[in-house]
C-alpha positions as CSV (number, residue, x, y, z in Angstrom):
1,X,105.7,109.7,48.9
2,X,105.6,110.8,52.6
3,X,102.1,109.5,53.2
4,X,102.9,106.0,52.0
5,X,105.9,105.9,54.4
6,X,104.0,107.3,57.4
7,X,100.9,105.0,57.2
8,X,102.9,101.8,58.2
9,X,104.9,103.8,60.8
10,X,101.7,105.1,62.5
11,X,100.1,101.7,62.6
12,X,103.2,100.1,64.0
13,X,103.4,102.8,66.6
14,X,99.7,102.3,67.6
15,X,100.3,98.5,68.0
16,X,103.4,99.1,70.1
17,X,101.6,101.7,72.3
18,X,98.7,99.3,72.9
19,X,101.1,96.5,74.0
20,X,103.0,98.9,76.3
21,X,99.7,100.3,77.8
22,X,98.4,96.7,78.5
23,X,101.4,96.0,80.7
24,X,102.2,99.5,82.1
25,X,98.7,100.2,83.5
26,X,97.8,96.8,84.9
27,X,98.3,96.5,88.7
28,X,101.3,94.6,89.9
29,X,100.7,91.8,92.4
30,X,101.6,92.5,96.0
31,X,105.0,91.0,96.7
32,X,105.2,89.0,99.9
33,X,101.6,89.7,101.1
34,X,101.3,86.2,102.6
35,X,104.2,83.8,102.9
36,X,104.0,80.0,103.2
37,X,106.3,78.7,105.8
38,X,107.2,75.2,107.0
39,X,106.3,75.0,110.7
40,X,109.0,74.3,113.4
41,X,108.1,72.2,116.4
42,X,109.4,73.8,119.7
43,X,108.8,70.6,121.6
44,X,111.3,68.8,119.3
45,X,114.3,71.2,119.3
46,X,112.6,73.4,116.7
47,X,112.8,70.7,114.0
48,X,111.1,71.4,110.7
49,X,107.7,69.6,110.3
50,X,105.9,68.6,107.2
51,X,103.0,71.0,108.0
52,X,102.8,74.1,105.8
53,X,101.7,77.3,107.7
54,X,101.4,81.0,106.8
55,X,102.1,84.3,108.4
56,X,98.5,85.5,107.8
57,X,97.4,86.4,111.3
58,X,93.7,86.4,110.5
59,X,93.7,82.6,110.6
60,X,93.8,80.2,113.7
61,X,97.3,79.3,115.0
62,X,99.1,76.6,113.1
63,X,99.5,73.2,114.8
64,X,100.4,69.6,114.0
65,X,97.1,67.9,113.2
66,X,94.0,69.1,115.1
67,X,95.4,68.8,118.7
68,X,99.2,68.6,118.3
69,X,101.8,71.1,119.2
70,X,101.6,74.7,118.1
71,X,104.1,75.5,115.3
72,X,106.5,78.5,115.1
73,X,109.0,80.1,112.7
74,X,112.6,80.6,113.4
75,X,113.8,84.1,114.4
76,X,117.5,83.1,114.4
77,X,119.7,80.1,114.3
78,X,118.3,78.4,117.5
79,X,115.0,80.1,118.5
80,X,111.5,79.3,117.1
81,X,109.2,81.9,118.7
82,X,107.4,83.6,115.8
83,X,103.8,82.4,115.7
84,X,102.5,80.8,112.5
85,X,98.9,80.4,111.4
86,X,97.0,77.7,109.7
87,X,97.1,77.6,105.9
88,X,93.6,77.4,104.5
89,X,93.3,76.8,100.8
């Protein structure tokens, strides 16, 4: 009687453990490693542009087009002084 009860319980436990192990031991993605930011133009009162930049400092500095103004991120309500970098897909 006990063995017929324990066989389904052990198989159910094995399946539950396998599902748990699949999620528990997989590496989690790094949160916030690289952030996409809309660039602000300091020559136009720090207005937001339609150019998407990143904070990955291994890339060239972000600018409007190929020879336009360099773009920055806001560090407060009125100042855009944080350098942004070109987003390369």
